[in-house]
PDB file of N, CA, C and O in Angstrom, chain B, residues numbered from 101:
ATOM      1  N   MET B 101       0.851  -1.188   0.000  1.00  0.00           N
ATOM      2  CA  MET B 101       0.000   0.000   0.000  1.00  0.00           C
ATOM      3  C   MET B 101       0.892   1.245   0.000  1.00  0.00           C
ATOM      4  O   MET B 101       1.893   1.304   0.713  1.00  0.00           O
ATOM      5  N   PHE B 102       0.520   2.216  -0.792  1.00  0.00           N
ATOM      6  CA  PHE B 102       1.332   3.427  -0.949  1.00  0.00           C
ATOM      7  C   PHE B 102       0.624   4.617  -0.308  1.00  0.00           C
ATOM      8  O   PHE B 102      -0.574   4.818  -0.507  1.00  0.00           O
ATOM      9  N   PHE B 103       1.368   5.396   0.456  1.00  0.00           N
ATOM     10  CA  PHE B 103       0.838   6.625   1.037  1.00  0.00           C
ATOM     11  C   PHE B 103       1.596   7.805   0.469  1.00  0.00           C
ATOM     12  O   PHE B 103       2.774   7.694   0.130  1.00  0.00           O
ATOM     13  N   GLU B 104       0.920   8.931   0.366  1.00  0.00           N
ATOM     14  CA  GLU B 104       1.578  10.121  -0.155  1.00  0.00           C
ATOM     15  C   GLU B 104       2.264  10.907   0.954  1.00  0.00           C
ATOM     16  O   GLU B 104       2.692  12.042   0.742  1.00  0.00           O
ATOM     17  N   PHE B 105       2.368  10.302   2.143  1.00  0.00           N
ATOM     18  CA  PHE B 105       2.982  10.977   3.280  1.00  0.00           C
ATOM     19  C   PHE B 105       4.263  10.259   3.680  1.00  0.00           C
ATOM     20  O   PHE B 105       4.464   9.080   3.390  1.00  0.00           O
ATOM     21  N   GLU B 106       5.118  11.016   4.357  1.00  0.00           N
ATOM     22  CA  GLU B 106       6.317  10.439   4.943  1.00  0.00           C
ATOM     23  C   GLU B 106       6.572  11.159   6.256  1.00  0.00           C
ATOM     24  O   GLU B 106       6.072  12.266   6.453  1.00  0.00           O
ATOM     25  N   PRO B 107       7.341  10.556   7.162  1.00  0.00           N
ATOM     26  CA  PRO B 107       7.603  11.216   8.447  1.00  0.00           C
ATOM     27  C   PRO B 107       8.118  12.633   8.250  1.00  0.00           C
ATOM     28  O   PRO B 107       8.986  12.895   7.418  1.00  0.00           O
ATOM     29  N   GLY B 108       7.553  13.539   9.044  1.00  0.00           N
ATOM     30  CA  GLY B 108       7.915  14.947   8.959  1.00  0.00           C
ATOM     31  C   GLY B 108       6.890  15.779   8.209  1.00  0.00           C
ATOM     32  O   GLY B 108       6.842  16.999   8.369  1.00  0.00           O
ATOM     33  N   ASP B 109       6.059  15.122   7.383  1.00  0.00           N
ATOM     34  CA  ASP B 109       5.028  15.857   6.641  1.00  0.00           C
ATOM     35  C   ASP B 109       3.979  16.408   7.593  1.00  0.00           C
ATOM     36  O   ASP B 109       3.694  15.814   8.633  1.00  0.00           O
ATOM     37  N   LYS B 110       3.413  17.538   7.231  1.00  0.00           N
ATOM     38  CA  LYS B 110       2.321  18.145   7.995  1.00  0.00           C
ATOM     39  C   LYS B 110       0.996  17.757   7.335  1.00  0.00           C
ATOM     40  O   LYS B 110       0.861  17.802   6.112  1.00  0.00           O
ATOM     41  N   VAL B 111       0.020  17.376   8.165  1.00  0.00           N
ATOM     42  CA  VAL B 111      -1.272  16.915   7.658  1.00  0.00           C
ATOM     43  C   VAL B 111      -2.402  17.464   8.520  1.00  0.00           C
ATOM     44  O   VAL B 111      -2.175  17.949   9.628  1.00  0.00           O
ATOM     45  N   THR B 112      -3.623  17.381   7.994  1.00  0.00           N
ATOM     46  CA  THR B 112      -4.821  17.652   8.773  1.00  0.00           C
ATOM     47  C   THR B 112      -5.780  16.492   8.593  1.00  0.00           C
ATOM     48  O   THR B 112      -5.721  15.763   7.603  1.00  0.00           O
ATOM     49  N   ASN B 113      -6.671  16.333   9.573  1.00  0.00           N
ATOM     50  CA  ASN B 113      -7.708  15.321   9.493  1.00  0.00           C
ATOM     51  C   ASN B 113      -9.029  16.043   9.240  1.00  0.00           C
ATOM     52  O   ASN B 113      -9.567  16.668  10.153  1.00  0.00           O
ATOM     53  N   PRO B 114      -9.561  15.969   8.024  1.00  0.00           N
ATOM     54  CA  PRO B 114     -10.787  16.709   7.688  1.00  0.00           C
ATOM     55  C   PRO B 114     -11.979  16.340   8.561  1.00  0.00           C
ATOM     56  O   PRO B 114     -12.902  17.138   8.718  1.00  0.00           O
ATOM     57  N   GLN B 115     -11.968  15.133   9.133  1.00  0.00           N
ATOM     58  CA  GLN B 115     -13.070  14.714   9.995  1.00  0.00           C
ATOM     59  C   GLN B 115     -12.956  15.302  11.394  1.00  0.00           C
ATOM     60  O   GLN B 115     -13.934  15.313  12.140  1.00  0.00           O
ATOM     61  N   ASN B 116     -11.773  15.790  11.759  1.00  0.00           N
ATOM     62  CA  ASN B 116     -11.528  16.378  13.079  1.00  0.00           C
ATOM     63  C   ASN B 116     -10.636  17.606  12.923  1.00  0.00           C
ATOM     64  O   ASN B 116      -9.498  17.623  13.391  1.00  0.00           O
ATOM     65  N   LYS B 117     -11.162  18.624  12.267  1.00  0.00           N
ATOM     66  CA  LYS B 117     -10.354  19.816  11.996  1.00  0.00           C
ATOM     67  C   LYS B 117      -9.866  20.505  13.270  1.00  0.00           C
ATOM     68  O   LYS B 117      -8.838  21.180  13.258  1.00  0.00           O
ATOM     69  N   ASP B 118     -10.610  20.331  14.377  1.00  0.00           N
ATOM     70  CA  ASP B 118     -10.215  20.977  15.630  1.00  0.00           C
ATOM     71  C   ASP B 118      -8.931  20.368  16.220  1.00  0.00           C
ATOM     72  O   ASP B 118      -8.360  20.932  17.154  1.00  0.00           O
ATOM     73  N   TRP B 119      -8.474  19.228  15.688  1.00  0.00           N
ATOM     74  CA  TRP B 119      -7.203  18.668  16.123  1.00  0.00           C
ATOM     75  C   TRP B 119      -6.044  19.561  15.696  1.00  0.00           C
ATOM     76  O   TRP B 119      -4.964  19.494  16.282  1.00  0.00           O
ATOM     77  N   GLY B 120      -6.258  20.392  14.687  1.00  0.00           N
ATOM     78  CA  GLY B 120      -5.211  21.269  14.186  1.00  0.00           C
ATOM     79  C   GLY B 120      -4.273  20.545  13.221  1.00  0.00           C
ATOM     80  O   GLY B 120      -4.602  19.499  12.662  1.00  0.00           O
ATOM     81  N   ILE B 121      -3.118  21.130  13.053  1.00  0.00           N
ATOM     82  CA  ILE B 121      -2.117  20.581  12.140  1.00  0.00           C
ATOM     83  C   ILE B 121      -1.332  19.497  12.871  1.00  0.00           C
ATOM     84  O   ILE B 121      -0.949  19.660  14.030  1.00  0.00           O
ATOM     85  N   GLY B 122      -1.103  18.389  12.170  1.00  0.00           N
ATOM     86  CA  GLY B 122      -0.331  17.309  12.752  1.00  0.00           C
ATOM     87  C   GLY B 122       0.922  17.037  11.947  1.00  0.00           C
ATOM     88  O   GLY B 122       0.993  17.325  10.752  1.00  0.00           O
ATOM     89  N   GLN B 123       1.913  16.473  12.629  1.00  0.00           N
ATOM     90  CA  GLN B 123       3.143  16.087  11.938  1.00  0.00           C
ATOM     91  C   GLN B 123       3.266  14.572  11.980  1.00  0.00           C
ATOM     92  O   GLN B 123       3.186  13.959  13.045  1.00  0.00           O
ATOM     93  N   VAL B 124       3.461  13.978  10.814  1.00  0.00           N
ATOM     94  CA  VAL B 124       3.590  12.524  10.719  1.00  0.00           C
ATOM     95  C   VAL B 124       4.856  12.085  11.458  1.00  0.00           C
ATOM     96  O   VAL B 124       5.949  12.588  11.199  1.00  0.00           O
ATOM     97  N   GLN B 125       4.682  11.135  12.386  1.00  0.00           N
ATOM     98  CA  GLN B 125       5.809  10.600  13.151  1.00  0.00           C
ATOM     99  C   GLN B 125       6.334   9.313  12.543  1.00  0.00           C
ATOM    100  O   GLN B 125       7.543   9.133  12.393  1.00  0.00           O
ATOM    101  N   SER B 126       5.406   8.409  12.191  1.00  0.00           N
ATOM    102  CA  SER B 126       5.824   7.128  11.609  1.00  0.00           C
ATOM    103  C   SER B 126       4.678   6.529  10.819  1.00  0.00           C
ATOM    104  O   SER B 126       3.513   6.870  11.022  1.00  0.00           O
ATOM    105  N   ILE B 127       5.031   5.629   9.916  1.00  0.00           N
ATOM    106  CA  ILE B 127       4.056   4.904   9.109  1.00  0.00           C
ATOM    107  C   ILE B 127       4.453   3.428   9.147  1.00  0.00           C
ATOM    108  O   ILE B 127       5.536   3.051   8.700  1.00  0.00           O
ATOM    109  N   ILE B 128       3.553   2.602   9.689  1.00  0.00           N
ATOM    110  CA  ILE B 128       3.788   1.161   9.743  1.00  0.00           C
ATOM    111  C   ILE B 128       2.560   0.484   9.163  1.00  0.00           C
ATOM    112  O   ILE B 128       1.479   0.515   9.752  1.00  0.00           O
ATOM    113  N   LYS B 129       2.742  -0.131   7.992  1.00  0.00           N
ATOM    114  CA  LYS B 129       1.637  -0.716   7.234  1.00  0.00           C
ATOM    115  C   LYS B 129       0.575   0.361   6.997  1.00  0.00           C
ATOM    116  O   LYS B 129       0.869   1.372   6.358  1.00  0.00           O
ATOM    117  N   ASN B 130      -0.653   0.169   7.496  1.00  0.00           N
ATOM    118  CA  ASN B 130      -1.698   1.166   7.246  1.00  0.00           C
ATOM    119  C   ASN B 130      -1.931   2.065   8.447  1.00  0.00           C
ATOM    120  O   ASN B 130      -2.916   2.803   8.482  1.00  0.00           O
ATOM    121  N   LYS B 131      -1.039   2.016   9.436  1.00  0.00           N
ATOM    122  CA  LYS B 131      -1.162   2.836  10.634  1.00  0.00           C
ATOM    123  C   LYS B 131      -0.190   4.008  10.566  1.00  0.00           C
ATOM    124  O   LYS B 131       1.018   3.818  10.421  1.00  0.00           O
ATOM    125  N   ILE B 132      -0.728   5.215  10.672  1.00  0.00           N
ATOM    126  CA  ILE B 132       0.096   6.419  10.632  1.00  0.00           C
ATOM    127  C   ILE B 132       0.012   7.095  11.999  1.00  0.00           C
ATOM    128  O   ILE B 132      -1.076   7.445  12.454  1.00  0.00           O
ATOM    129  N   THR B 133       1.144   7.275  12.643  1.00  0.00           N
ATOM    130  CA  THR B 133       1.197   7.969  13.925  1.00  0.00           C
ATOM    131  C   THR B 133       1.471   9.439  13.650  1.00  0.00           C
ATOM    132  O   THR B 133       2.429   9.793  12.963  1.00  0.00           O
ATOM    133  N   ILE B 134       0.604  10.294  14.206  1.00  0.00           N
ATOM    134  CA  ILE B 134       0.673  11.726  13.951  1.00  0.00           C
ATOM    135  C   ILE B 134       0.576  12.466  15.275  1.00  0.00           C
ATOM    136  O   ILE B 134      -0.236  12.110  16.130  1.00  0.00           O
ATOM    137  N   ASN B 135       1.393  13.487  15.447  1.00  0.00           N
ATOM    138  CA  ASN B 135       1.328  14.336  16.627  1.00  0.00           C
ATOM    139  C   ASN B 135       0.594  15.620  16.244  1.00  0.00           C
ATOM    140  O   ASN B 135       1.142  16.469  15.541  1.00  0.00           O
ATOM    141  N   PHE B 136      -0.657  15.758  16.715  1.00  0.00           N
ATOM    142  CA  PHE B 136      -1.481  16.931  16.403  1.00  0.00           C
ATOM    143  C   PHE B 136      -1.285  18.018  17.447  1.00  0.00           C
ATOM    144  O   PHE B 136      -1.123  17.730  18.633  1.00  0.00           O
ATOM    145  N   GLU B 137      -1.302  19.282  16.997  1.00  0.00           N
ATOM    146  CA  GLU B 137      -1.042  20.403  17.894  1.00  0.00           C
ATOM    147  C   GLU B 137      -2.102  20.549  18.982  1.00  0.00           C
ATOM    148  O   GLU B 137      -1.786  21.007  20.080  1.00  0.00           O
ATOM    149  N   ASN B 138      -3.359  20.170  18.704  1.00  0.00           N
ATOM    150  CA  ASN B 138      -4.432  20.345  19.684  1.00  0.00           C
ATOM    151  C   ASN B 138      -4.933  19.044  20.281  1.00  0.00           C
ATOM    152  O   ASN B 138      -5.739  19.074  21.211  1.00  0.00           O
ATOM    153  N   ALA B 139      -4.485  17.908  19.779  1.00  0.00           N
ATOM    154  CA  ALA B 139      -5.024  16.623  20.231  1.00  0.00           C
ATOM    155  C   ALA B 139      -3.943  15.625  20.646  1.00  0.00           C
ATOM    156  O   ALA B 139      -4.257  14.510  21.061  1.00  0.00           O
ATOM    157  N   GLY B 140      -2.688  16.016  20.537  1.00  0.00           N
ATOM    158  CA  GLY B 140      -1.618  15.104  20.907  1.00  0.00           C
ATOM    159  C   GLY B 140      -1.394  14.016  19.872  1.00  0.00           C
ATOM    160  O   GLY B 140      -1.744  14.164  18.701  1.00  0.00           O
ATOM    161  N   LYS B 141      -0.803  12.920  20.329  1.00  0.00           N
ATOM    162  CA  LYS B 141      -0.419  11.839  19.424  1.00  0.00           C
ATOM    163  C   LYS B 141      -1.625  10.952  19.131  1.00  0.00           C
ATOM    164  O   LYS B 141      -2.325  10.513  20.044  1.00  0.00           O
ATOM    165  N   LYS B 142      -1.857  10.695  17.847  1.00  0.00           N
ATOM    166  CA  LYS B 142      -2.954   9.837  17.400  1.00  0.00           C
ATOM    167  C   LYS B 142      -2.403   8.816  16.418  1.00  0.00           C
ATOM    168  O   LYS B 142      -1.503   9.113  15.632  1.00  0.00           O
ATOM    169  N   VAL B 143      -2.952   7.615  16.473  1.00  0.00           N
ATOM    170  CA  VAL B 143      -2.635   6.591  15.489  1.00  0.00           C
ATOM    171  C   VAL B 143      -3.846   6.459  14.577  1.00  0.00           C
ATOM    172  O   VAL B 143      -4.934   6.095  15.022  1.00  0.00           O
ATOM    173  N   ILE B 144      -3.649   6.757  13.305  1.00  0.00           N
ATOM    174  CA  ILE B 144      -4.718   6.796  12.315  1.00  0.00           C
ATOM    175  C   ILE B 144      -4.645   5.554  11.444  1.00  0.00           C
ATOM    176  O   ILE B 144      -3.571   5.180  10.971  1.00  0.00           O
ATOM    177  N   ASN B 145      -5.784   4.919  11.234  1.00  0.00           N
ATOM    178  CA  ASN B 145      -5.861   3.832  10.268  1.00  0.00           C
ATOM    179  C   ASN B 145      -6.129   4.465   8.908  1.00  0.00           C
ATOM    180  O   ASN B 145      -7.217   4.983   8.656  1.00  0.00           O
ATOM    181  N   ALA B 146      -5.144   4.420   8.051  1.00  0.00           N
ATOM    182  CA  ALA B 146      -5.232   5.118   6.764  1.00  0.00           C
ATOM    183  C   ALA B 146      -6.270   4.499   5.834  1.00  0.00           C
ATOM    184  O   ALA B 146      -6.631   5.106   4.826  1.00  0.00           O
ATOM    185  N   GLU B 147      -6.752   3.308   6.153  1.00  0.00           N
ATOM    186  CA  GLU B 147      -7.810   2.721   5.337  1.00  0.00           C
ATOM    187  C   GLU B 147      -9.165   3.342   5.655  1.00  0.00           C
ATOM    188  O   GLU B 147     -10.075   3.304   4.827  1.00  0.00           O
ATOM    189  N   ASN B 148      -9.306   3.913   6.849  1.00  0.00           N
ATOM    190  CA  ASN B 148     -10.583   4.465   7.295  1.00  0.00           C
ATOM    191  C   ASN B 148     -10.652   5.981   7.259  1.00  0.00           C
ATOM    192  O   ASN B 148     -11.737   6.549   7.130  1.00  0.00           O
ATOM    193  N   ILE B 149      -9.512   6.641   7.370  1.00  0.00           N
ATOM    194  CA  ILE B 149      -9.479   8.104   7.456  1.00  0.00           C
ATOM    195  C   ILE B 149      -8.579   8.647   6.358  1.00  0.00           C
ATOM    196  O   ILE B 149      -7.430   8.233   6.211  1.00  0.00           O
ATOM    197  N   LYS B 150      -9.118   9.568   5.603  1.00  0.00           N
ATOM    198  CA  LYS B 150      -8.358  10.207   4.526  1.00  0.00           C
ATOM    199  C   LYS B 150      -7.738  11.496   5.064  1.00  0.00           C
ATOM    200  O   LYS B 150      -8.440  12.475   5.316  1.00  0.00           O
ATOM    201  N   LEU B 151      -6.441  11.486   5.232  1.00  0.00           N
ATOM    202  CA  LEU B 151      -5.732  12.687   5.691  1.00  0.00           C
ATOM    203  C   LEU B 151      -5.462  13.606   4.509  1.00  0.00           C
ATOM    204  O   LEU B 151      -5.368  13.163   3.364  1.00  0.00           O
ATOM    205  N   GLU B 152      -5.341  14.877   4.807  1.00  0.00           N
ATOM    206  CA  GLU B 152      -4.984  15.850   3.772  1.00  0.00           C
ATOM    207  C   GLU B 152      -3.635  16.446   4.117  1.00  0.00           C
ATOM    208  O   GLU B 152      -3.368  16.792   5.268  1.00  0.00           O
ATOM    209  N   LYS B 153      -2.795  16.561   3.115  1.00  0.00           N
ATOM    210  CA  LYS B 153      -1.495  17.177   3.305  1.00  0.00           C
ATOM    211  C   LYS B 153      -1.679  18.659   3.565  1.00  0.00           C
ATOM    212  O   LYS B 153      -2.427  19.329   2.853  1.00  0.00           O
ATOM    213  N   TYR B 154      -1.002  19.173   4.578  1.00  0.00           N
ATOM    214  CA  TYR B 154      -1.091  20.586   4.903  1.00  0.00           C
ATOM    215  C   TYR B 154      -0.015  21.327   4.127  1.00  0.00           C
ATOM    216  O   TYR B 154       1.173  21.017   4.213  1.00  0.00           O
ATOM    217  N   GLU B 155      -0.463  22.306   3.373  1.00  0.00           N
ATOM    218  CA  GLU B 155       0.472  23.121   2.585  1.00  0.00           C
ATOM    219  C   GLU B 155       0.576  24.489   3.225  1.00  0.00           C
ATOM    220  O   GLU B 155      -0.412  25.220   3.295  1.00  0.00           O
ATOM    221  N   ASP B 156       1.749  24.842   3.689  1.00  0.00           N
ATOM    222  CA  ASP B 156       1.986  26.172   4.247  1.00  0.00           C
ATOM    223  C   ASP B 156       2.317  27.093   3.077  1.00  0.00           C
ATOM    224  O   ASP B 156       3.403  27.023   2.502  1.00  0.00           O
ATOM    225  N   ASN B 157       1.376  27.943   2.742  1.00  0.00           N
ATOM    226  CA  ASN B 157       1.534  28.810   1.577  1.00  0.00           C
ATOM    227  C   ASN B 157       2.249  30.107   1.903  1.00  0.00           C
ATOM    228  O   ASN B 157       2.129  31.089   1.170  1.00  0.00           O
ATOM    229  N   GLY B 158       2.990  30.114   2.994  1.00  0.00           N
ATOM    230  CA  GLY B 158       3.740  31.308   3.356  1.00  0.00           C
ATOM    231  C   GLY B 158       2.851  32.411   3.928  1.00  0.00           C
ATOM    232  O   GLY B 158       3.249  33.575   3.950  1.00  0.00           O
ATOM    233  N   THR B 159       1.661  32.058   4.388  1.00  0.00           N
ATOM    234  CA  THR B 159       0.746  33.073   4.901  1.00  0.00           C
ATOM    235  C   THR B 159       0.989  33.371   6.371  1.00  0.00           C
ATOM    236  O   THR B 159       0.417  34.317   6.914  1.00  0.00           O
ATOM    237  N   ARG B 160       1.830  32.577   7.022  1.00  0.00           N
ATOM    238  CA  ARG B 160       2.109  32.832   8.441  1.00  0.00           C
ATOM    239  C   ARG B 160       3.240  33.858   8.572  1.00  0.00           C
ATOM    240  O   ARG B 160       4.170  33.900   7.766  1.00  0.00           O
ATOM    241  N   GLY B 161       3.122  34.687   9.627  1.00  0.00           N
ATOM    242  CA  GLY B 161       4.069  35.726  10.002  1.00  0.00           C
ATOM    243  C   GLY B 161       5.369  35.601   9.364  1.00  0.00           C
ATOM    244  O   GLY B 161       6.255  36.422   9.603  1.00  0.00           O
TER     245      GLY B 161
END
């Protein structure tokens, strides 16, 4: 199975936007461990949840 993410990438979970931006920590099979700024560390089953890559368009300070 191929994922478009790798450790260090920033992502969001569209189903839980209040979690904020997360950083991918590890990917093992279909389990992606992500550290979210508002929700802490979460293990996501990539077969059930579609993550979106966070693109920083240079809009921050």
